[in-house]
C-alpha atoms as one frame of an Amber mdcrd trajectory, in Angstrom:
protein
  25.194 -31.539  -6.052  26.815 -29.212  -8.591  24.054 -28.552 -11.114  25.288
 -27.885 -14.654  23.125 -25.389 -16.489  20.199 -23.223 -15.514  16.715 -23.699
 -17.011  14.798 -20.867 -15.408  13.450 -19.375 -12.221   9.810 -20.393 -11.767
   9.032 -17.368  -9.598  10.359 -14.925 -12.227   8.582 -16.782 -15.031   5.306
 -16.845 -13.109   5.513 -13.102 -12.369   6.077 -12.427 -16.052   3.151 -14.651
 -17.000   0.668 -13.183 -14.468   1.359 -10.341 -12.031  -2.033 -10.724 -10.313
  -0.898 -13.731  -8.285   0.553 -11.454  -5.618  -0.925 -12.080  -2.173  -2.090
  -8.471  -1.826  -4.150  -8.990  -4.978  -6.431 -11.902  -5.825  -3.713 -14.571
  -5.944  -2.002 -16.889  -3.510   1.548 -15.740  -4.136   4.532 -17.069  -6.088
   5.805 -19.773  -3.777   6.282 -23.302  -5.078   3.255 -24.622  -3.191   0.949
 -21.910  -4.578   2.236 -22.194  -8.162   2.127 -25.983  -8.402  -1.400 -25.880
  -6.999  -2.760 -23.148  -9.303  -0.901 -24.056 -12.518  -0.407 -27.834 -12.278
  -3.274 -28.629  -9.884  -0.613 -30.595  -8.051  -0.743 -29.450  -4.476   2.534
 -29.569  -2.620   1.832 -30.679   0.928   3.606 -28.586   3.564   6.165 -30.245
   5.818   4.008 -29.872   8.899   1.242 -31.863   7.217   3.600 -34.718   6.249
   6.115 -34.850   9.115   4.260 -33.108  11.909   4.443 -34.793  15.293   1.736
 -33.919  17.847   3.106 -32.245  20.941   2.385 -34.338  24.020   0.263 -33.003
  26.829   1.241 -33.319  30.481  -0.719 -36.561  30.735   1.225 -38.042  27.785
  -1.616 -37.880  25.235  -1.121 -36.187  21.818  -2.141 -32.536  21.823  -3.470
 -30.262  19.082  -0.134 -28.472  18.571   2.123 -30.002  15.912   5.931 -29.742
  15.725   8.211 -30.481  12.749  11.414 -32.319  13.695  14.761 -30.809  12.633
  15.919 -31.504   9.070  18.778 -33.677  10.353  16.248 -35.951  12.064  14.033
 -36.133   8.976  17.015 -37.158   6.848  18.443 -39.796   9.202  15.619 -41.189
  11.306  14.228 -44.395   9.714  10.715 -43.322  10.726  10.818 -40.399   8.288
  13.314 -41.547   5.627  10.846 -42.880   3.058   8.534 -39.901   3.413  11.532
 -37.548   3.191  12.710 -39.090  -0.091   9.190 -38.881  -1.538   8.859 -35.285
  -0.355  12.211 -34.271  -1.834  11.544 -35.989  -5.159   8.011 -34.583  -5.306
   9.436 -31.099  -4.792  12.047 -31.509  -7.524   9.601 -33.097  -9.967   7.027
 -30.361  -9.321   9.619 -27.660  -9.957  10.604 -29.214 -13.286   7.000 -29.662
 -14.437   6.189 -26.127 -13.366   9.090 -24.632 -15.339   8.042 -26.644 -18.389
   4.399 -25.534 -18.175   5.355 -21.883 -17.631   7.539 -22.055 -20.740   4.544
 -23.216 -22.796   2.361 -20.472 -21.294   4.912 -17.739 -22.026   5.412 -19.001
 -25.565   1.694 -18.455 -26.159   1.937 -14.786 -25.053   3.115 -12.444 -27.851
   5.752  -9.816 -27.158   6.709  -7.877 -30.307   8.221  -8.391 -33.748   7.032
 -12.002 -33.835   8.619 -12.848 -30.470   6.887 -14.067 -27.327   7.329 -13.537
 -23.595   9.493 -16.639 -23.270  11.908 -14.974 -25.707  11.762 -11.902 -23.459
  12.511 -14.039 -20.393  15.503 -15.670 -22.070  16.842 -12.312 -23.236  16.319
 -10.132 -20.174  15.606 -12.219 -17.060  17.210 -15.665 -17.294  20.778 -14.436
 -16.756  19.718 -12.647 -13.600  18.282 -15.881 -12.202  21.504 -17.680 -13.115
  23.537 -15.108 -11.179  21.361 -15.691  -8.112  21.846 -19.456  -8.200  25.601
 -19.058  -8.746  25.750 -16.769  -5.718  23.943 -19.359  -3.600  26.195 -22.178
  -4.839  29.591 -20.506  -4.623  29.043 -17.793  -2.069  30.044 -14.143  -2.406
  33.495 -12.726  -1.774  33.224  -9.357  -0.071  36.041  -6.829   0.296  34.700
  -5.263   3.472  37.803  -3.219   4.271  38.138  -1.139   1.114  35.304  -1.766
  -1.348  32.310  -1.796   1.039  33.638   1.219   2.928  33.900   3.183  -0.325
  30.468   2.043  -1.505  28.924   3.182   1.779  30.377   6.681   1.359  29.102
   6.840  -2.216  25.675   5.560  -1.173  25.348   8.293   1.452  26.264  10.947
  -1.122  23.782   9.502  -3.598  21.051   9.466  -0.969  21.732  13.089  -0.093
  21.400  14.076  -3.750  18.168  12.115  -4.175  16.644  13.674  -1.041  17.524
  17.162  -2.273  15.957  16.423  -5.665  12.806  15.124  -3.965  12.531  18.178
  -1.696  12.995  20.493  -4.671  10.160  18.772  -6.519   7.915  18.682  -3.418
   8.563  22.416  -2.873   7.340  23.099  -6.408   4.186  21.076  -5.694   3.082
  22.314  -2.240   5.457  25.095  -1.208   7.631  25.273   1.888   5.963  22.230
   3.518   7.497  20.162   0.718  10.962  20.954   2.058  10.003  19.635   5.500
   8.668  16.246   4.323  10.621  13.273   5.630  11.096  10.901   2.648  11.666
   8.034   5.085   8.186   8.460   6.602   5.666   6.276   4.775   2.814   8.112
   6.530   3.944  11.513   5.259   4.591  10.185   1.759   1.159   8.547   1.689
  -0.567  11.820   2.590   1.525  13.783   0.066   1.324  11.399  -2.888  -2.043
   9.703  -2.377  -4.145  12.106  -0.274  -7.759  11.878  -1.411  -7.326   8.483
  -3.071  -9.797   5.700  -2.238  -8.675   2.637  -0.294  -9.039  -0.375  -2.622
 -10.541  -2.556   0.119 -12.643  -0.177   2.230 -13.405   2.360  -0.550 -12.839
   5.106   2.044 -10.924   8.114   0.765  -7.764   9.177   2.567  -7.455  12.661
   4.019  -6.297  15.387   1.632  -4.699  17.381   4.458  -2.799  16.103   7.493
  -0.754  17.819  10.194   2.388  16.098  11.473   4.345  16.967  14.607   8.023
  16.972  13.638  11.036  17.567  15.870  12.906  20.788  15.104  16.164  19.018
  14.329  14.418  16.922  11.659  13.366  19.967   9.621  15.987  21.193   7.109
  17.486  24.620   7.769  16.265  25.879   4.390  12.688  25.005   5.310  12.985
  26.738   8.699  14.365  29.859   7.034  11.397  30.000   4.659   8.969  29.404
   7.528  10.476  32.357   9.422  10.373  34.511   6.299   6.732  33.647   5.763
   5.784  34.295   9.407   7.601  37.650   9.386   5.396  39.073   6.623   1.842
  39.154   8.034   1.649  42.941   7.567   1.636  42.520   3.805  -1.822  40.984
   3.934  -4.858  43.177   3.928  -7.058  43.333   6.985  -9.752  41.471   5.055
  -7.336  38.632   4.358  -6.364  38.484   8.022  -9.988  38.358   9.059 -10.621
  35.552   6.604  -8.011  33.405   8.352 -10.347  33.160  11.330 -12.809  30.481
  10.408 -16.447  31.505  10.466 -19.036  29.145  11.981 -20.553  26.755   9.459
 -23.151  23.990   9.319 -20.700  21.409  10.565 -20.469  23.169  13.945 -24.141
  22.519  14.684 -24.127  18.873  13.626 -23.828  15.912  15.972 -21.098  13.280
  15.668 -23.543  10.733  14.248 -24.586  13.172  11.498 -20.965  13.973  10.703
 -20.118  10.279  10.429 -23.103   9.725   8.143 -21.888  12.516   5.849 -18.343
  11.159   5.858 -19.680   7.747   4.845 -21.855   9.291   2.113 -18.875  11.102
   0.566 -16.448   8.211   0.899 -14.403   9.668   3.781 -13.044   7.979   6.913
 -15.672   7.769   9.647 -13.292   7.278  12.575 -12.062  10.010  14.896 -13.397
  12.643  17.263 -16.074  15.185  16.334 -13.522  17.919  15.585 -11.609  15.560
  13.278 -14.788  14.666  11.408 -15.617  18.344  10.953 -12.165  19.192   9.598
 -12.263  16.158   7.324 -15.540  17.313   5.779 -14.348  20.912   5.452 -11.183
  19.758   3.718 -13.198  17.552   1.361 -15.539  20.310   0.234 -12.690  22.783
  -0.140 -10.856  20.245  -2.302 -13.790  19.817  -4.659 -14.453  23.540  -4.859
 -17.418  23.635  -2.514 -16.698  26.054   0.290 -18.821  25.085   3.279 -18.628
  28.688   4.628 -20.981  29.777   1.869 -23.809  27.581   3.065 -26.959  29.475
   3.940 -29.380  27.365   5.936 -32.170  29.929   5.583 -32.601  28.908   1.923
 -33.958  25.520   2.953 -35.494  26.185   6.376 -38.914  27.203   5.034 -39.191
  24.511   2.351 -41.662  21.684   3.048 -40.335  18.172   3.477 -41.766  16.946
   0.138 -39.932  19.709  -1.719 -36.688  18.917   0.092 -37.035  15.284  -0.991
 -37.662  16.376  -4.584 -34.504  18.529  -4.524 -32.495  15.540  -3.266 -33.841
  13.323  -6.041 -33.070  15.989  -8.664 -29.482  16.239  -7.425 -28.979  12.485
  -7.326 -29.102  12.319  -3.523 -30.994   9.956  -1.242 -34.484  11.287  -0.346
 -34.549   9.207   2.856 -34.029  10.518   6.360 -35.313  13.203   8.710 -36.112
  16.760   7.690 -32.837  17.956   9.240 -30.869  15.338   7.284 -32.564  16.382
   4.037 -31.741  20.062   4.696 -28.105  19.228   5.420 -27.854  17.086   2.288
 -29.239  19.909   0.149 -26.920  22.457   1.780 -23.812  20.407   1.099 -24.684
  20.033  -2.582 -25.848  23.653  -3.080
């Protein structure tokens, strides 16, 4: 069938009308089944539900597993022909009704200068959808010998330039470590760009500092040169600065894993990991918010009675529940 004309792409129109339908959000996605169900209240039954044939068990009885016959069988086998025609027509009719309803919805959404979002779709998005359908209908001629080979060379040069620009910016943000970041590593990028941000589902905050083991040949030469230059200048620091690099014992060292996990939960941090990881996570958190845990002095709260410790917690907006040790720790971390 050579269709003449292009009315619109229902997926593009639906995304323009409401971006919250994405599956990672509150919606069910932008597939035809999801859209006809949510917008038209006209559920499109999946093929397995209509044409599914129970898989036979060894004794010949129908099992719980369901198989869908090949499309060629559905089109030609008299057992499925009527259902196949209804299914195909239902699909086509639903697509048309969906496009029509989305047009009305977009026309009710203002854009600017008296225009609406359907005007926007016609102006900026419809032609793109038409190109996609033309590509599917006619196919794509590809000059693999000359054109694609040249495009690949250009793409590699472009990528090199983009990586250099990223490393330059990252260096300005965090110093020499920015030059060693691998832009292809989603884990490294997540720590760099979103460290300290709260997970939308769990509400747990990601770590602000992470250490990655990277092979030497993956680190740019410029970064290695700066690392060597930095390591070769320890004598420029004062003896006090050198001594400060050695971490002094703090309250976290004397706490048990259960207490550390409770604190991590209270401050919205991840509660998984070994005891040493929990301690470093808490130290990094309090350093990030300007509360240096090395300055904690437990003596200030040791002699206070339990009632007074509870009152201090209430005054500071903290929970007054728990043991005396928990109250002291809570007060220390907010002092």
